[in-house]
Each structure stands twice: as structure tokens, then as C-alpha cells.
BABAVEX-435128 format. One record per residue: x, y, z of N, C-alpha, C, O in turn; residue number from 0. Coordinates in Angstrom, 1 decimal, padded with zeros to 4 digits, m for minus. Layout:
R n_east n_north   n_up ca_east ca_north  ca_up c_east c_north   c_up o_east o_north   o_up num
R      X       Y      Z       X        Y      Z      X       Y      Z      X       Y      Z NUM
...
# end
This chain:
R n_east n_north   n_up ca_east ca_north  ca_up c_east c_north   c_up o_east o_north   o_up num
R m045.0   012.4  045.3  m045.1    013.2  044.1 m043.7   013.4  043.5 m043.5   013.9  042.4   0
R m042.7   012.9  044.2  m041.3    013.0  043.7 m041.0   011.7  042.9 m039.9   011.6  042.3   1
R m041.9   010.8  042.8  m041.7    009.6  042.0 m041.6   009.9  040.6 m042.0   010.9  040.1   2
R m040.9   009.0  039.9  m040.8    009.1  038.4 m042.1   009.2  037.7 m042.3   009.9  036.7   3
R m043.1   008.4  038.2  m044.4    008.4  037.6 m045.1   009.8  037.6 m045.5   010.3  036.6   4
R m045.0   010.5  038.8  m045.7    011.8  038.9 m044.9   012.8  038.1 m045.5   013.7  037.5   5
R m043.6   012.7  038.1  m042.8    013.6  037.3 m043.2   013.5  035.8 m043.3   014.5  035.1   6
R m043.5   012.3  035.4  m043.9    012.0  034.0 m045.3   012.6  033.8 m045.6   013.2  032.7   7
R m046.2   012.5  034.8  m047.5    013.0  034.6 m047.5   014.6  034.5 m048.2   015.2  033.7   8
R m046.7   015.2  035.3  m046.6    016.6  035.3 m046.0   017.1  034.0 m046.4   018.1  033.5   9
R m045.0   016.4  033.4  m044.5    016.7  032.1 m045.6   016.6  031.0 m045.7   017.5  030.2  10
R m046.4   015.6  031.1  m047.4    015.4  030.1 m048.5   016.5  030.2 m049.1   016.8  029.2  11
R m048.7   017.1  031.3  m049.7    018.2  031.4 m049.3   019.4  030.5 m050.2   020.2  030.2  12
R m048.0   019.5  030.2  m047.6    020.6  029.4 m048.2   020.6  028.0 m048.3   021.6  027.3  13
R m048.6   019.4  027.5  m049.1    019.3  026.1 m050.5   018.6  026.0 m051.0   018.5  024.9  14
R m051.1   018.2  027.1  m052.4    017.6  026.9 m053.2   017.7  028.1 m052.6   017.8  029.2  15
R m054.6   017.8  028.1  m055.5    017.6  029.2 m056.7   016.8  028.8 m057.6   016.5  029.6  16
R m058.6   015.1  029.8  m059.7    014.4  029.3 m060.7   013.7  030.2 m060.3   013.5  031.4  17
R m062.0   013.2  029.8  m062.9    012.3  030.4 m064.0   011.9  029.5 m064.1   012.3  028.3  18
R m064.9   011.1  029.9  m065.9    010.5  029.1 m067.1   011.4  028.9 m067.6   012.0  029.9  19
R m067.7   011.4  027.7  m068.9    012.1  027.4 m068.9   013.5  027.8 m069.9   014.0  028.4  20
R m067.9   014.3  027.5  m067.9    015.8  027.7 m068.3   016.5  026.5 m068.3   015.9  025.4  21
R m068.7   017.8  026.6  m069.1    018.6  025.5 m067.9   018.8  024.5 m066.7   018.9  025.0  22
R m068.1   018.9  023.3  m067.1    019.2  022.3 m066.4   020.5  022.6 m067.1   021.5  023.0  23
R m065.1   020.5  022.3  m064.3    021.7  022.6 m064.1   022.0  024.0 m063.5   023.1  024.4  24
R m064.4   021.2  024.9  m064.1    021.3  026.3 m062.8   020.4  026.5 m062.8   019.2  026.3  25
R m061.7   021.1  027.0  m060.5    020.4  027.0 m060.3   019.8  028.4 m060.2   020.5  029.4  26
R m060.3   018.4  028.5  m060.1    017.7  029.7 m058.9   016.8  029.6 m058.5   016.4  028.5  27
R m058.3   016.5  030.8  m057.1    015.7  030.8 m057.3   014.8  032.0 m057.5   015.3  033.2  28
R m057.1   013.5  031.9  m057.4    012.6  033.0 m056.6   011.3  033.0 m055.8   011.1  032.1  29
R m056.8   010.5  034.0  m056.1    009.3  034.2 m057.1   008.2  034.7 m058.0   008.5  035.5  30
R m057.0   007.0  034.2  m057.9    005.9  034.7 m057.0   004.8  035.1 m056.0   004.4  034.5  31
R m057.3   004.1  036.3  m056.6    003.0  036.8 m057.5   001.7  036.6 m058.7   001.7  037.0  32
R m056.9   000.7  036.0  m057.7   m000.5  035.8 m056.9  m001.5  035.0 m055.7  m001.4  034.7  33
R m057.6  m002.6  034.6  m057.0   m003.7  033.9 m057.2  m003.5  032.4 m058.4  m003.4  031.9  34
R m056.2  m003.4  031.6  m056.3   m003.3  030.2 m056.6  m004.7  029.6 m055.8  m005.6  029.6  35
R m057.8  m004.8  029.0  m058.3   m006.1  028.6 m058.6  m006.2  027.1 m058.9  m007.3  026.6  36
R m058.4  m005.1  026.3  m058.7   m005.3  024.9 m058.0  m004.1  024.1 m058.1  m003.0  024.5  37
R m057.4  m004.4  023.0  m056.8   m003.4  022.1 m057.1  m004.0  020.7 m056.6  m005.1  020.3  38
R m057.8  m003.2  019.8  m058.1   m003.6  018.5 m057.8  m002.5  017.5 m057.6  m001.3  017.9  39
R m057.8  m002.8  016.2  m057.7   m001.8  015.1 m059.2  m001.6  014.6 m060.0  m002.5  014.6  40
R m059.4  m000.4  014.1  m060.7   m000.1  013.6 m060.6   000.8  012.4 m059.5   001.3  012.1  41
R m061.7   001.0  011.6  m061.6    001.8  010.4 m061.2   001.0  009.2 m060.7  m000.1  009.3  42
R m061.5   001.6  008.0  m061.3    000.9  006.8 m059.8   000.6  006.5 m059.5  m000.4  005.8  43
R m058.9   001.4  007.0  m057.5    001.2  006.7 m056.8   000.7  008.0 m055.6   000.6  008.0  44
R m057.5   000.5  009.1  m057.0    000.0  010.3 m055.9   000.9  010.8 m054.8   000.4  011.3  45
R m056.1   002.2  010.8  m055.1    003.1  011.2 m055.4   003.7  012.6 m054.7   004.5  013.2  46
R m056.5   003.3  013.2  m057.0    003.7  014.5 m057.1   002.5  015.4 m057.6   001.5  015.0  47
R m056.7   002.7  016.6  m056.9    001.6  017.6 m058.0   002.0  018.6 m058.2   003.2  018.9  48
R m058.6   001.0  019.1  m059.6    001.2  020.2 m059.3   000.2  021.3 m058.8  m000.9  021.0  49
R m059.6   000.5  022.5  m059.3   m000.4  023.6 m060.2  m000.2  024.8 m061.0   000.7  024.8  50
R m060.2  m001.1  025.7  m061.0   m001.1  026.9 m060.2  m001.4  028.1 m059.3  m002.2  028.1  51
R m060.7  m000.7  029.2  m060.1   m000.9  030.5 m061.2  m001.2  031.5 m062.2  m000.5  031.5  52
R m061.0  m002.3  032.3  m061.9   m002.6  033.4 m061.5  m001.7  034.6 m060.4  m002.0  035.2  53
R m062.3  m000.7  034.9  m061.9    000.3  035.9 m061.8  m000.3  037.3 m062.7  m001.1  037.7  54
R m060.8   000.0  038.0  m060.6   m000.5  039.4 m060.4  m002.0  039.4 m059.8  m002.6  038.5  55
R m060.9  m002.6  040.5  m060.7   m004.1  040.7 m062.0  m004.8  040.8 m062.8  m004.5  041.7  56
R m062.3  m005.6  039.8  m063.5   m006.4  039.8 m064.8  m005.6  039.9 m065.7  m006.0  040.6  57
R m064.8  m004.4  039.2  m066.0   m003.6  039.2 m066.8  m004.0  037.9 m066.2  m003.8  036.8  58
R m068.0  m004.3  038.0  m068.7   m004.9  036.8 m069.9  m004.0  036.4 m070.8  m004.4  035.7  59
R m070.0  m002.8  036.9  m071.2   m002.0  036.6 m071.1  m001.5  035.2 m070.1  m001.4  034.6  60
R m072.3  m001.1  034.7  m072.4   m000.7  033.3 m072.3   000.7  033.1 m072.0   001.2  031.9  61
R m072.4   001.5  034.1  m072.2    003.0  033.9 m072.7   003.7  035.2 m073.6   003.2  035.9  62
R m072.2   004.9  035.4  m072.6    005.6  036.6 m072.8   007.1  036.2 m072.0   007.7  035.5  63
R m073.9   007.7  036.7  m074.2    009.1  036.4 m073.7   010.0  037.5 m074.0   009.8  038.6  64
R m072.9   011.0  037.1  m072.3    011.9  038.1 m072.8   013.3  037.7 m072.8   013.7  036.5  65
R m073.2   014.1  038.7  m073.6    015.4  038.4 m072.4   016.4  038.6 m071.8   016.4  039.7  66
R m072.1   017.1  037.6  m071.0    018.0  037.6 m071.4   019.3  036.9 m071.4   019.4  035.7  67
R m071.8   020.3  037.7  m072.4    021.5  037.1 m071.3   022.4  036.4 m071.7   023.0  035.4  68
R m070.1   022.3  036.8  m069.1    023.1  036.0 m068.8   022.5  034.7 m068.6   023.3  033.7  69
R m068.7   021.2  034.5  m068.2    020.6  033.3 m069.3   019.8  032.6 m068.9   019.0  031.7  70
R m070.5   019.9  032.9  m071.7    019.1  032.4 m071.7   017.7  033.0 m070.7   017.3  033.5  71
R m072.8   017.1  032.9  m073.0    015.7  033.4 m072.2   014.8  032.5 m072.0   015.1  031.3  72
R m071.7   013.7  033.1  m070.9    012.8  032.2 m071.1   011.4  032.8 m071.6   011.2  034.0  73
R m070.8   010.4  032.0  m071.0    009.0  032.4 m069.6   008.3  032.4 m068.9   008.3  031.3  74
R m069.2   007.8  033.5  m067.9    007.0  033.5 m068.3   005.6  033.4 m068.8   004.9  034.4  75
R m068.1   005.0  032.2  m068.6    003.6  031.9 m067.6   002.6  032.3 m066.4   002.9  032.2  76
R m068.0   001.4  032.6  m067.1    000.3  032.9 m067.6  m000.9  032.1 m068.7  m001.4  032.4  77
R m066.8  m001.5  031.1  m065.4   m001.1  030.8 m065.4   000.3  030.2 m066.3   000.7  029.5  78
R m064.2   000.9  030.4  m064.0    002.3  029.9 m063.2   002.2  028.6 m062.2   001.4  028.5  79
R m063.6   002.9  027.5  m063.0    002.7  026.2 m062.2   004.0  025.8 m062.4   005.0  026.4  80
R m061.3   003.8  024.9  m060.4    004.8  024.4 m060.1   004.6  023.0 m060.3   003.5  022.4  81
R m059.6   005.7  022.3  m059.1    005.7  020.9 m057.7   006.1  020.9 m057.2   006.7  021.9  82
R m057.0   005.8  019.8  m055.6    006.2  019.7 m055.1   005.9  018.3 m055.7   005.3  017.5  83
R m053.9   006.5  018.0  m053.2    006.3  016.7 m052.6   004.9  016.8 m052.3   004.4  017.8  84
R m052.5   004.3  015.6  m051.9    002.9  015.5 m050.5   002.8  016.1 m050.1   001.7  016.4  85
R m049.8   003.9  016.1  m048.4    003.9  016.6 m048.4   003.5  018.1 m047.3   003.0  018.6  86
R m049.5   003.6  018.8  m049.5    003.3  020.2 m049.8   001.8  020.5 m049.7   001.3  021.6  87
R m050.1   001.1  019.4  m050.5   m000.3  019.6 m049.4  m001.2  020.2 m049.7  m002.0  021.1  88
R m048.1  m001.0  019.8  m047.1   m001.9  020.3 m046.9  m001.8  021.8 m046.8  m002.8  022.5  89
R m046.9  m000.5  022.3  m046.8   m000.3  023.7 m048.0  m000.9  024.5 m047.8  m001.5  025.6  90
R m049.2  m000.6  024.0  m050.4   m001.1  024.7 m050.4  m002.6  024.7 m050.8  m003.2  025.7  91
R m050.0  m003.3  023.6  m050.1   m004.7  023.5 m049.2  m005.4  024.6 m049.5  m006.5  025.1  92
R m048.2  m004.7  025.0  m047.3   m005.2  026.1 m048.0  m005.3  027.4 m047.6  m006.0  028.3  93
R m049.1  m004.5  027.6  m049.7   m004.4  028.9 m051.1  m005.1  028.9 m051.8  m005.1  029.9  94
R m051.4  m005.9  027.9  m052.7   m006.6  027.9 m052.8  m007.5  029.1 m051.9  m008.3  029.3  95
R m053.9  m007.5  029.8  m054.1   m008.3  031.0 m053.4  m007.8  032.2 m053.5  m008.4  033.3  96
R m052.8  m006.6  032.2  m052.1   m006.0  033.3 m052.9  m004.8  033.9 m053.7  m004.2  033.1  97
R m052.7  m004.5  035.1  m053.3   m003.2  035.7 m052.3  m002.1  035.3 m051.1  m002.1  035.5  98
R m052.9  m001.1  034.7  m052.2    000.1  034.2 m052.9   001.4  034.5 m054.0   001.4  035.0  99
R m052.2   002.4  034.3  m052.8    003.8  034.3 m052.8   004.3  032.9 m051.8   004.4  032.2 100
R m054.0   004.6  032.4  m054.2    005.2  031.1 m054.3   006.7  031.2 m055.2   007.2  031.9 101
R m053.5   007.5  030.5  m053.6    008.9  030.5 m054.4   009.2  029.2 m054.1   008.7  028.2 102
R m055.4   010.2  029.3  m056.2    010.4  028.2 m056.6   011.9  028.1 m056.4   012.6  029.1 103
R m057.3   012.3  027.0  m057.8    013.7  026.9 m059.0   013.6  026.1 m059.3   012.7  025.3 104
R m059.8   014.7  026.2  m061.0    014.9  025.3 m061.0   016.4  025.0 m060.5   017.2  025.8 105
R m061.4   016.8  023.8  m061.9    015.9  022.7 m060.8   015.3  022.0 m059.7   015.7  022.1 106
R m061.1   014.2  021.3  m060.1    013.5  020.5 m059.8   014.2  019.2 m060.6   015.1  018.8 107
R m058.7   013.8  018.5  m058.4    014.4  017.2 m059.4   013.9  016.2 m059.9   012.9  016.3 108
R m059.5   014.8  015.2  m060.5    014.4  014.1 m060.1   013.2  013.4 m060.9   012.5  012.8 109
R m058.8   012.8  013.4  m058.3    011.6  012.7 m058.8   010.3  013.4 m058.7   009.3  012.8 110
R m059.4   010.5  014.6  m059.8    009.3  015.3 m061.3   009.2  015.4 m061.9   008.4  016.2 111
R m062.0   009.9  014.5  m063.5    009.8  014.5 m064.0   008.5  014.1 m065.2   008.2  014.4 112
R m063.2   007.6  013.5  m063.7    006.2  013.2 m063.9   005.4  014.5 m064.6   004.4  014.5 113
R m063.4   005.9  015.6  m063.6    005.2  016.9 m064.7   005.9  017.7 m064.7   007.1  017.7 114
R m065.6   005.1  018.2  m066.8    005.7  018.9 m066.5   006.4  020.2 m067.2   007.3  020.6 115
R m065.4   006.0  020.9  m065.1    006.5  022.2 m064.7   008.0  022.1 m064.2   008.4  021.0 116
R m065.0   008.8  023.1  m064.7    010.2  023.1 m063.3   010.4  023.7 m062.8   011.5  023.6 117
R m062.7   009.4  024.3  m061.4    009.5  025.0 m060.2   009.2  024.1 m060.2   008.1  023.5 118
R m059.2   010.1  024.0  m058.0    009.8  023.2 m056.9   009.5  024.2 m056.6   010.3  025.1 119
R m056.2   008.4  024.0  m055.1    008.0  024.8 m053.9   008.9  024.6 m053.6   009.2  023.4 120
R m053.3   009.3  025.7  m052.0    010.1  025.6 m050.8   009.2  026.0 m049.8   009.3  025.5 121
R m051.0   008.3  027.0  m049.9    007.4  027.4 m050.5   006.3  028.2 m051.6   006.3  028.7 122
R m049.7   005.2  028.4  m050.0    004.1  029.3 m048.8   003.8  030.1 m047.7   003.8  029.7 123
R m049.1   003.6  031.5  m048.0    003.4  032.4 m048.3   002.2  033.3 m049.4   002.0  033.7 124
R m047.3   001.5  033.7  m047.5    000.5  034.7 m047.8   001.1  036.1 m047.4   002.2  036.4 125
R m048.6   000.4  036.9  m048.8    000.8  038.2 m047.5   000.8  039.0 m046.9  m000.3  039.0 126
R m047.2   001.9  039.7  m045.8    002.0  040.2 m045.7   001.1  041.5 m044.6   000.6  041.7 127
R m046.7   000.8  042.2  m046.7    000.0  043.4 m045.9   000.6  044.6 m045.9   000.0  045.6 128
R m045.3   001.7  044.3  m044.6    002.4  045.4 m045.5   003.3  046.2 m046.5   003.7  045.7 129
R m045.2   003.6  047.4  m046.0    004.5  048.2 m045.7   006.0  047.9 m044.5   006.3  047.6 130
R m046.7   006.9  047.9  m046.4    008.3  047.7 m045.5   008.8  048.7 m045.4   008.3  049.8 131
R m044.8   009.9  048.4  m043.8    010.4  049.3 m044.4   011.0  050.6 m043.7   011.1  051.6 132
R m045.6   011.4  050.5  m046.3    012.0  051.7 m047.4   011.0  052.1 m047.9   010.2  051.4 133
R m047.7   011.0  053.4  m048.8    010.1  054.0 m050.2   010.8  053.9 m051.2   010.0  054.0 134
R m050.2   012.1  053.9  m051.5    012.7  053.9 m051.4   014.1  053.3 m050.3   014.7  053.3 135
R m052.5   014.7  052.9  m052.6    016.0  052.3 m054.0   016.6  052.6 m055.0   015.9  052.4 136
R m054.0   017.9  053.0  m055.3    018.5  053.3 m055.5   019.7  052.4 m054.6   020.3  051.9 137
R m056.8   020.0  052.2  m057.1    021.2  051.4 m056.8   022.5  052.2 m057.0   022.5  053.4 138
R m056.3   023.5  051.6  m056.1    024.8  052.2 m057.2   025.8  051.9 m057.2   026.9  052.4 139
R m058.2   025.3  051.1  m059.3    026.2  050.7 m060.7   025.8  051.3 m061.6   026.6  051.2 140
R m060.8   024.6  051.9  m062.0    024.1  052.4 m062.0   024.1  053.9 m061.1   023.4  054.4 141
R m062.9   024.7  054.6  m062.9    024.7  056.0 m064.0   023.7  056.5 m065.1   023.7  055.9 142
R m063.7   022.9  057.5  m064.7    022.0  058.0 m065.2   022.4  059.4 m065.9   021.6  060.0 143
R m064.9   023.6  059.8  m065.2    024.0  061.1 m066.8   024.0  061.3 m067.5   024.6  060.6 144
R m067.2   023.2  062.3  m068.6    023.1  062.6 m069.4   022.3  061.6 m070.6   022.3  061.7 145
R m068.8   021.7  060.6  m069.5    021.0  059.6 m069.3   019.4  059.7 m068.2   019.0  060.1 146
R m070.4   018.7  059.5  m070.2    017.2  059.5 m069.5   016.8  058.2 m069.5   017.5  057.2 147
R m068.7   015.7  058.3  m068.0    015.2  057.2 m068.0   013.7  057.1 m068.2   013.1  058.1 148
R m067.9   013.2  055.9  m067.9    011.8  055.7 m066.5   011.3  055.4 m065.6   012.0  055.1 149
R m066.4   009.9  055.5  m065.1    009.3  055.2 m065.3   008.1  054.3 m066.2   007.3  054.6 150
R m064.5   008.0  053.2  m064.6    006.8  052.3 m063.2   006.2  052.2 m062.2   006.9  052.1 151
R m063.1   004.9  052.2  m061.9    004.2  052.0 m061.9   003.3  050.7 m062.9   002.6  050.5 152
R m060.9   003.4  050.0  m060.8    002.6  048.7 m059.6   003.1  047.9 m058.6   003.5  048.4 153
R m059.7   003.0  046.6  m058.7    003.4  045.6 m059.2   004.5  044.7 m060.3   004.3  044.2 154
R m058.4   005.4  044.4  m058.8    006.4  043.4 m058.5   005.8  042.0 m057.4   005.4  041.7 155
R m059.6   005.7  041.2  m059.5    005.0  039.9 m059.7   005.9  038.7 m059.4   005.5  037.6 156
R m060.0   007.2  039.0  m060.1    008.1  037.9 m059.8   009.5  038.5 m060.3   009.9  039.6 157
R m059.1   010.3  037.8  m058.8    011.7  038.1 m058.8   012.5  036.9 m058.4   012.1  035.8 158
R m059.4   013.7  037.0  m059.5    014.6  035.8 m059.3   016.0  036.1 m059.8   016.5  037.2 159
R m058.7   016.7  035.2  m058.5    018.2  035.3 m059.2   018.7  034.1 m059.1   018.2  032.9 160
R m060.0   019.8  034.3  m060.8    020.4  033.2 m060.4   021.9  033.1 m060.2   022.5  034.1 161
R m060.4   022.4  031.9  m060.2    023.8  031.6 m061.5   024.6  031.5 m061.4   025.8  031.3 162
R m062.6   023.9  031.6  m063.9    024.7  031.5 m064.1   025.5  032.8 m064.0   024.9  033.9 163
R m064.5   026.7  032.6  m064.7    027.6  033.8 m063.5   027.7  034.7 m063.6   027.5  035.9 164
R m062.3   027.9  034.1  m061.0    027.9  034.8 m060.6   026.5  035.2 m061.4   025.5  035.0 165
R m059.5   026.3  035.8  m059.0    025.0  036.2 m059.9   024.4  037.3 m060.2   025.1  038.3 166
R m060.3   023.2  037.2  m061.0    022.5  038.3 m060.7   021.0  038.1 m060.3   020.5  037.1 167
R m060.8   020.3  039.3  m060.4    018.9  039.3 m061.4   018.0  040.0 m062.3   018.5  040.8 168
R m061.4   016.7  039.6  m062.3    015.8  040.2 m061.7   014.4  040.3 m060.8   014.1  039.5 169
R m062.2   013.5  041.1  m061.7    012.2  041.2 m062.9   011.2  041.4 m064.0   011.7  041.7 170
R m062.7   010.0  041.1  m063.7    008.9  041.4 m062.9   007.9  042.2 m061.9   007.4  041.8 171
R m063.5   007.4  043.3  m063.0    006.4  044.2 m063.8   005.2  044.1 m065.0   005.2  044.2 172
R m063.1   004.0  044.0  m063.8    002.7  044.1 m063.8   002.4  045.6 m062.7   002.1  046.2 173
R m064.9   002.4  046.3  m065.0    002.2  047.7 m064.7   000.7  048.0 m065.3  m000.1  047.4 174
R m063.9   000.5  049.0  m063.6   m000.9  049.4 m062.4  m001.4  048.5 m061.8  m000.7  047.8 175
R m062.2  m002.8  048.5  m061.2   m003.4  047.7 m061.6  m003.7  046.3 m060.8  m004.0  045.4 176
R m062.9  m003.8  046.1  m063.5   m004.2  044.8 m065.0  m003.9  044.7 m065.5  m003.3  045.7 177
R m065.6  m004.2  043.6  m067.1   m004.0  043.6 m067.5  m002.8  042.9 m066.7  m002.2  042.1 178
R m068.8  m002.5  043.0  m069.4   m001.5  042.2 m069.8  m000.2  042.9 m070.7   000.5  042.4 179
R m069.2   000.1  044.0  m069.5    001.3  044.7 m068.4   002.3  044.3 m067.3   002.3  044.9 180
R m068.8   003.2  043.4  m067.9    004.3  042.9 m068.5   005.6  043.3 m069.7   005.9  043.2 181
R m067.6   006.5  043.8  m068.1    007.8  044.3 m067.3   008.9  043.6 m066.1   008.8  043.5 182
R m068.0   009.9  043.1  m067.4    011.1  042.4 m067.3   012.2  043.4 m068.2   012.5  044.2 183
R m066.1   012.8  043.4  m065.8    013.9  044.3 m065.1   015.0  043.6 m064.3   014.8  042.7 184
R m065.2   016.3  044.1  m064.5    017.4  043.5 m063.4   017.8  044.4 m063.4   017.7  045.6 185
R m062.4   018.4  043.8  m061.2    018.9  044.5 m061.0   020.4  044.1 m061.1   020.7  042.9 186
R m060.6   021.2  045.1  m060.4    022.6  044.8 m059.0   023.1  044.9 m058.7   024.3  044.7 187
R m058.1   022.2  045.3  m056.7    022.5  045.5 m055.8   021.8  044.5 m056.0   020.5  044.3 188
R m054.9   022.4  043.8  m054.0    021.7  042.8 m053.1   020.8  043.5 m052.8   019.7  043.0 189
R m052.6   021.2  044.7  m051.7    020.3  045.5 m052.4   019.0  045.9 m051.8   017.9  045.9 190
R m053.6   019.1  046.3  m054.4    018.0  046.8 m054.6   017.1  045.6 m054.6   015.8  045.7 191
R m054.9   017.6  044.4  m055.1    016.9  043.2 m053.8   016.1  042.8 m053.8   015.0  042.4 192
R m052.7   016.8  042.9  m051.4    016.1  042.7 m051.2   014.9  043.6 m050.7   013.9  043.1 193
R m051.5   015.1  044.8  m051.4    014.0  045.8 m052.4   012.8  045.4 m052.0   011.6  045.5 194
R m053.6   013.2  045.0  m054.5    012.2  044.5 m054.0   011.4  043.3 m054.1   010.2  043.2 195
R m053.3   012.1  042.4  m052.6    011.4  041.2 m051.5   010.5  041.7 m051.4   009.4  041.1 196
R m050.8   010.9  042.7  m049.7    010.0  043.2 m050.3   008.7  043.8 m049.8   007.6  043.6 197
R m051.4   008.8  044.4  m052.1    007.7  045.0 m052.7   006.8  043.9 m052.6   005.6  044.0 198
R m053.3   007.4  042.9  m053.8    006.7  041.8 m052.7   005.9  041.0 m052.9   004.7  040.7 199
R m051.6   006.6  040.8  m050.5    006.0  040.0 m049.9   004.8  040.7 m049.3   004.0  040.0 200
R m050.0   004.7  042.0  m049.4    003.6  042.7 m050.4   002.6  043.2 m050.0   001.6  043.8 201
R m051.7   002.8  042.9  m052.7    001.9  043.3 m052.9   001.9  044.8 m053.3   000.9  045.4 202
R m052.5   003.0  045.5  m052.5    003.0  047.0 m053.9   003.2  047.5 m054.7   004.0  047.0 203
R m054.2   002.4  048.5  m055.5    002.6  049.2 m055.5   003.9  050.0 m054.4   004.3  050.5 204
R m056.6   004.6  050.0  m056.7    005.9  050.6 m057.9   006.0  051.5 m058.9   005.3  051.3 205
R m057.8   006.9  052.5  m059.0    007.3  053.3 m059.2   008.7  052.9 m058.4   009.6  053.1 206
R m060.4   009.0  052.4  m060.8    010.3  051.9 m061.8   010.9  052.8 m062.9   010.4  053.0 207
R m061.5   012.1  053.3  m062.5    012.9  054.1 m063.2   013.9  053.2 m062.5   014.6  052.5 208
R m064.5   013.9  053.3  m065.2    014.8  052.3 m066.4   015.5  053.0 m067.0   015.0  053.9 209
R m066.7   016.6  052.5  m067.8    017.4  053.0 m068.8   017.6  051.8 m068.4   017.6  050.6 210
R m070.1   017.9  052.1  m071.1    018.1  051.1 m071.7   019.5  051.1 m071.8   020.1  052.2 211
R m071.9   019.9  049.9  m072.6    021.2  049.8 m074.0   020.9  049.2 m074.2   020.4  048.1 212
R m075.0   021.3  050.0  m076.4    021.0  049.6 m077.1   022.3  049.2 m077.0   023.3  049.8 213
R m077.7   022.3  048.0  m078.2    023.5  047.4 m079.6   023.8  047.7 m080.1   025.0  047.4 214
R m080.4   022.9  048.2  m081.8    023.2  048.6 m082.6   023.5  047.4 m082.6   022.8  046.4 215
R m083.5   024.6  047.6  m084.5    024.9  046.5 m083.9   025.4  045.2 m084.5   025.2  044.2 216
R m082.7   026.0  045.3  m082.2    026.6  044.1 m081.8   025.5  043.1 m081.8   025.7  041.9 217
R m081.3   024.3  043.6  m080.9    023.2  042.8 m081.4   021.9  043.5 m080.7   021.3  044.2 218
R m082.7   021.6  043.3  m083.3    020.5  044.1 m082.6   019.2  043.9 m082.2   018.9  042.8 219
R m082.4   018.5  045.0  m081.8    017.2  045.1 m080.3   017.2  044.6 m079.7   016.2  044.4 220
R m079.7   018.4  044.5  m078.3    018.5  044.1 m077.4   018.6  045.3 m077.5   019.5  046.1 221
R m076.5   017.7  045.4  m075.4    017.7  046.5 m074.1   017.4  045.8 m073.9   016.5  045.1 222
R m073.2   018.4  046.1  m071.8    018.2  045.5 m070.9   017.8  046.7 m071.0   018.3  047.8 223
R m070.0   016.8  046.4  m069.1    016.3  047.4 m067.7   016.8  047.2 m067.2   016.7  046.0 224
R m067.0   017.4  048.2  m065.7    018.0  048.0 m064.7   017.3  049.0 m065.0   017.0  050.1 225
R m063.5   017.0  048.4  m062.5    016.4  049.2 m061.7   017.4  050.0 m061.3   018.5  049.5 226
R m061.6   017.2  051.4  m060.8    018.1  052.1 m059.5   017.5  052.7 m058.6   018.2  053.2 227
R m059.4   016.1  052.7  m058.2    015.5  053.2 m058.1   014.1  052.6 m059.1   013.4  052.4 228
R m056.9   013.7  052.2  m056.6    012.4  051.7 m055.5   011.8  052.5 m054.4   012.4  052.7 229
R m055.6   010.6  053.0  m054.6    009.9  053.7 m054.3   008.5  053.1 m055.3   007.9  052.6 230
R m053.1   008.2  053.0  m052.7    006.8  052.5 m053.1   005.8  053.6 m052.9   006.1  054.8 231
R m053.5   004.6  053.2  m053.9    003.6  054.2 m053.2   002.3  053.8 m053.4   001.7  052.8 232
R m052.4   001.8  054.8  m051.6    000.6  054.5 m052.5  m000.6  054.3 m053.7  m000.6  054.8 233
R m052.1  m001.7  053.7  m052.8   m002.9  053.6 m053.2  m003.1  052.1 m053.1  m002.2  051.3 234
R m053.7  m004.3  051.9  m054.1   m004.7  050.5 m055.5  m004.1  050.2 m056.0  m004.3  049.1 235
# end
């Protein structure tokens, strides 16, 4: 988290927070990791840009439904699209065909309504490729005493902070080195979320320990997954 990338992310939090398909006037702030494969101009005067990112590594799915009771249901689509002002075109064009981190927010500005995407780009950063300063981080708010827990290994490809119903955080992990197995998980600690951002920004493989909350009859078939520990995992 002491890396220049994370310092930049923390600075950007002061003026922006985003994700896909959220309700209007819900302020979200997020990051997506993937390959930038398209940037175009749109609108009658070509003052708006639109772009696409292939999330993760060789993931070809068309969309995934995630249940999030705090922030409404949303769809994280692949490829993932965004909107922006034309001033961002030059910087984005330099990264075409590269793996990058896109910082975004929702809702977008009214000046970008000519673009169909709900996500407004805030910044684009190269993947740092450096290791986070810490090797592991645990939740201080989730107890696993006597509870079964699962483990998933892969890369964090999406992270989001939402202001709806107070601050809350979530991530999406691409399980394995590539493919279409994406898992949505919630985080309840700001420090753990910061560590998840450090791992996302460097493309670091992680081992995530998670527990599930099952709601039974009050919310049939509803299971929420919470992260209680993240470890960095060496290797490609």
C-alpha cells in the first residue's frame, strides 16, 4: 500500500467514487483490471469517448449476475465498457492492447449521456507488476470461530466502494489464471479493501479465505460471501 499506485488511488478517492448498472444517484467508485481493447469517439460532435476492457485474463463470458442487497443487483459485463471526456483520449490511446487498471465512478456526468455505458472513467494506470508491501491481511470484524470457510485462488479484477447505506466494499476475483469463473465477495474492513486494491493494481495472484452467510427462509436461496483473509500467492 506504500506503492506509488496505491498512493495515487487514495488521492483519487478524495474527489471521486463507481460500478456497472447501479441505481441513479448512488455514488460508487471502483477499479477494473484487464486489457484495454477499444477506444472510440461517439455523439454528433465526437466530444465523448467510449471504450472497452476485457476483464481479467482471457475471460470471455457475456455477463454475470451478482446479488448485492446493500447496493442493488448489478451485472459486471465482459467486455466492460466506460465513457469519458474526449480529453482522456490521448492517454487511453497509449494503452491500447495493454493490461491496465481503469478507475471509474457512477453515475456519470450528464455531458456523457451520449454514451450508453453507466461507468465514467476517472483514470487509467499501467499494472504496476510490483508486489504489495504486505504478504497478507485479515479482517478485524469477521470471526471464523467454529465456522467453515472456503478458499479461492486467482486475481482480483474488480473492486468497488459504495456510499449507499454508509461505506461498504466489494471485489470480484477471477478464479485461476484465466477463464470464466468469476466470484463476487463483500469486504467489511477498509484496511482489507486497501490491501485488495494493492493486489489488483499489481496483478498479484491471491488466495482469498471467505465465509458465507446463509439467510434461510427470510431470504430464500440468498447467500452472501465475505472475505476474512487475503494472502499474496507467488507464481504466474
